[in-house]
N, C-alpha and C positions, 0 to 999 in steps of 0.2 A: 891572436890576442893583440890588442892595440899597444903600441909602444910610442913614446914621445920621440919626435924627430929632432936631430941636432939643430936643424934650422930654426926651430921655434922654441927650443928648450929654455931660453932666457926671456921669452916674451909671453907673459901670462895670457894675454888676449888671443894670441895665435895658438897657444896650447889649448885653450877652451874651444876655439873653432875646430881645431884638429880633432879633439876628443869627441865633440858633438857629431862631427862627420863620421868618425869611426863607429860611434854608437848607432847612428842611423843606418849605416851600411851593414854592420855586423849583427845588429840586434833590432831588426825591423819590428814595428809595433804589431803585437799579436795578443790574443787572449784565448783562454780555454776555460769553458764553464764546467764546473764539477756539480753544480746544482742549477736548477732553473725554476722559474715561477710557473706552476702548472695552470692550465686552463681546463674547462670541462672537456675539451677535445683531446688534450695531451695528458690528462691525469692518469697516473699509474699507481695502483694501490701499494705495491711493494716498494716502489721508489719513494713514495710519499712517507710511508711509515719508517723507511730507513733513515730519514733525516729529521723525523719528528718523534723522538722516543717517548715523549709524554703522551702523544696520541696513540702510539703503539701500545703503551701500558694501559691506557684507558680502554682500548679495544680488547686487550687480553683480559682485563677485569670485567668486561661486559658493560662498562659504563657508556659506551657508544658502539653502534653496530659495526662501523668500518671507518677506514680512513676517508673514504669517499663521502660518507655522511658528515664527518667532521669538516672536510673541505667545503662542502656545499653550505654548511651552517655557519662555520667560523673561519676556516682556513683562508678562504679567498679574501676575507675582510682583514685578517691579521697579516696577510702577505706571506703566508707559509710557502716553503719551497719543497721541491722533490729532487732526488738524486738524478743527475743526467745518466742516461742509460750507458752502461759500460760495454754494451755489445751493439752490433750493427747487422743489418741484413747481409747475408752472404750472397755474392753475385759471382758470375764467371770471371769478372774483371778483378775483383778484390779478394778472391778466395785465398785463404791461407790455412794450410793443413793444421798447424799447431793451434791457431786461434779458433778454428772450427771445432777441433776435438775438445778444447778447453770449455767451450760453451755447450757442447753436446756430449755429456758423459755416457749416454746410452750408445752412441756411435763408437766412442772410444772402447767401451766394454765389448761391443760386437767385434771390433778388430782384434782385441786381446783374445777373444774366444775363437778366432779364425773364421768368423762368419762374414767378415768384410775384408777387402784388401786394403782399403784406405778411406780416409774421410772424403777425399775427392770423389772416390767411386760412389760413396753414399750420396754426396751432394748431387752428382750428375744423375743418379738413378731415382733418388727420392727427395733429398733435402731441398732442392731448388723448388720443386712443386709444393713442398710442405712449408716453405717460407722460413727455413732454418736460419739461425743467426750465428755469428762468430764474435769473439771478443774484439773490441775496438782498441786500436793503438792509441795510447794517450799522447797528446801533443806536449804535455808538460816537460818531460825530460829534455827534449830538444830545445824548447823555449828557455828552460832554466840554464842549459849549457851555454847558450848564446848570451843570456843575461849576465851570468856570473863571469864570463870571459870579459865583459865590459866592466864589471865591478872590480875585478882583480887589481887593476892599477890603483884603485881607490882605497885598498886595504892598507892598514898601517904596516902589515907584513905581506907584501905581494907574493911572497913565496909560499904562503899558506896552502897546503894541499887540500884538494877536495876529498870529501868522505866517500865511502863506497856508494852512497846514494846520490852523489853528485852535488853535495852542499858544502858550505863552509861551516865548520863546527868549532866554536870557541867554548866547548863544554868541559874542558879540563880545569876550569877555574873552580876553586873550593866554594866560592860564594854561590855558584850555579848548582853545584852538587848538593849544597845544603838546603836548596829550595825544592827538592824532589816533591812532586805533587802526590797526594794520595791517589790510589788506584781508581776510586770512585769520583774523582774530581770531574765536573762537567767540562766538556770542550768549550773553549772560548771561540765562538763562531758567530760572525756577523758579516753581512754584506755591506757594501758601500751605499750611501745614499746618492741620489741623482747628482747633487752638486759635486761630490767627491769623484764620481765617475767622469763628470765633465772636466774636472781638473786633470785627471789621469789622461784622458784622451787629448786634451789641449797640449799636454807636454809629452806627446808620443815619442819625440826625438831625444828626450832626456832620460834621466834616472831619478826616481822618487823613492825615498826610504819610508817604509811603513813600520814604525817602531811599535812593537807589541802587536803584530798583525793578527795573531791567533790563526784560526783556520778561515781562509777566504773562499767563498763559493765560486768566485771567478778569479782565475790566475792571469796576471798581466805581465807582459814582457818587460815593461819599463818600471815596474814596482818591485823593489827589493823587500821581501817579506822577512823582517827581522823579529825573532821571537825566542823566548827562553825555552819553549817546548817545541819539539821536532814534529810538527804536523805535516801532512801531505803537501801543503802549499808553502811551507817554510823554506826559505832560501839560505838564511844565515842564522845560526843558533848562538845566542849570547845574551848578555845583560845590558839593559839600557843605561846603566850608570857608567859603563865603560864601553862605548861603541868602538868597534875595531876598524874604524875608517879614518882616513886622513881629514885634515881640515878642509873646508870648502869643497866637499865632494859631491853634494846632491843639489839638484834643481829645486826640489821640494821635499817636505817631510810631512807625513800623516801620522798622527797619534790620536787614536780614538779609544776612549775609555781604558786608558793604560796607566796614567800617572797616579790614580788612586790606589794602584796595586804595588807601588814601589816604596821602599823605605825612605828614600831621599829624593823627592821629586825636584828639589832645587838642583841637585847634581845632574839628574837626568835632563832637565831643561837646558842646563849649560852645555851638555853633550849634544843635544839636538841642535842648538844654535851653532856650536862649533863645526858640525859637519855640513851645515847649509852653505851653499855658495853665496857670495855677496849678491844681493838682489833676489835670493831664493825665498820661497814662500813656505809658510807653516800653516797647517790646519790642525788644531788641537782641541779635543773635546774631553771634558772631565765632568763626572756627575756631581751634582749638588745635593738633591733630595732623593737619592736612590738608597734602598735598603742595603744592608751588608751583603756582599756577594764576593766570595773568595775564589780567585783563579791563580794560585791557590790562596792568596792572602789579600786583604782589603784594608788599607791603612788610612787614606785621606780622601774624603770628599772635599770639594772646594766651592766657594762662592766665586762669582765672576771677578771679584776684586782679588781673591787669592790666586786664581789662574793668571790674571794679569801680572801679579807680583812675581810669579815664576820667571816670566820672560822679558819684562820691561827693561831689565838691565842689559839684555843681549840683543833684542830685536825691536823694531819699530812696530808697535801695536796699531794695526789699521782699523779694526772694528771688532766688536763682540756682539753675538747675536743669540737669540733663542729661536730655533726653527721648529718646524712641525715634529721632526724626530726627537726633539728635546723639550717639547711642550710640557707644562705642568701636569697635563692630564695623564701622561705616562707615569709620573711619580705617584700620583694618587691611585691609579689603577694597580700599580705594582704593590704599593703598600697594602691596599685593601685585599687584593687577591692573596698575597702571601699570608696576611693575618688570618683570612678565612681558612686557608689550607692548614693552619696550625691548630684548628679547633676540632672538637668532637662534633659528630653530625648534629646533635641537638643544639649545641652552642652556635655552630655555624649557621643553622637555619635562623636562629634569633638574631645573629649578627647581620646577616644579609637582609633582614627585614627592617633593620634600624634606618631611620630616615636621616638624610644629610642634615636636616634642621636640628635633629637631636645631637648629632656628632659635633656640630660647630657651636653648640651651647657650652656653658661651663662644664668641663669634663669630670669634675670631682665625683659626682654621684655615679658616673659610668664605671668607675673603678670597681664597683661592686657587682657589675654585670658578669655573668659566667664567661662571656666571650672576652672579658678583660682579665678576669682572675685566673683562668686556666691556661693562659699562654705559658709555654715552656720557657726555661731560662735561655735556650738557644733562640727562640723566637723573640724574646725580649731584647736580646742583644742585636738581633737582625733589624728590628723595627724601632728601636729606642729613640725617644726624642733627644736623649743625651745619655752618656755613660759616666760613671763616677769611678775614679781610681783612688785608692788609699795606699800610701807608701811611707817608708821611714828611711832616713839616711842611716847607713850602717854605723854602729858605734862599737867601741872596744868591749863594752859590756854586752855579752851575748844573751843576757837574761832579759833584755828589753822586751816589753810586751807588744804583741801585734795589735793593730788597730781593729777593734771589733765593734760592731753595732748590732742592734736588734734586727736591723734590716738585712744584714749579711748572713 
């Protein structure tokens, strides 16, 4: 573990140089992929369905013949991924008894029945010729151990112990426990776009904080995945409004589609600015015209002016952009797709045949269409142009009437 030397303890510039050197030496840049972009040559049905539950459900219901058919027709355009194989070909050089038996339960059973002496005996006699595989050793635990060793001096409490899974957990906070997600909550899972990957690779010798990382399909040695949920790729569990790191800790901060899910985005923005080093960079993306999506809650969408307001008192805003991954077409497609999914088959067919020319005309008459009238309350709140709140200030007289309208 890196420790500050007495020689540079009073010189911030020398401390920074010493720390960067320690990070580079003890935490070399490395990545481990948990998912990959399939090609026609590498496509694997089981691996594809494992990370695309909507496709798996469509296959189960007979709506599409297979994951392969979905990939050929839609998946390669949508940029769908598949799980990286968690096994590998067994060879005489890499053979491991325990990993071989874990991947070959028939061999393990034969040993238990006394029909084979060992997995190695099976491999030598049959398995090698059969192309048998064994479980792959994950690189993530070793990468995480080196990473969090570099992170430890940056914690507000450097004596914080690691959990049994080798992570820093700040989950004893009542505010975190109060936000327990429902069991059926979808996993927050997204890969980085090309620009973000380039930023990560450019700062290979430093440390970057990903606030609200969710589950990342590629695990990087220089990116500290901070998340309120303990996913496989999470490094530090906690809440964004109280980051457990010292001031001026990180070379960069990534926050992608996170601040709409926090109750106090201003406080979270101040925390992000606090832990950035002087001269450190921020990449922050927040939705504007996206429907309601809770992981587990969704509080604030933002205009570009609103996002700017969060940070302009703490950081120098260099630029704001709308790039291909945040283009308006995604908002329109999401809105229309989710709308159609909330309709009966008959109304959905009518809705999907509606022309754009009709939709952009005066919408009043469209309110009488079945595809407008039969939206559930849940869908109305998900896709609403606006929501209305009625409230009353508490009064000593408990007999005050509630606000009611014919619409409610």
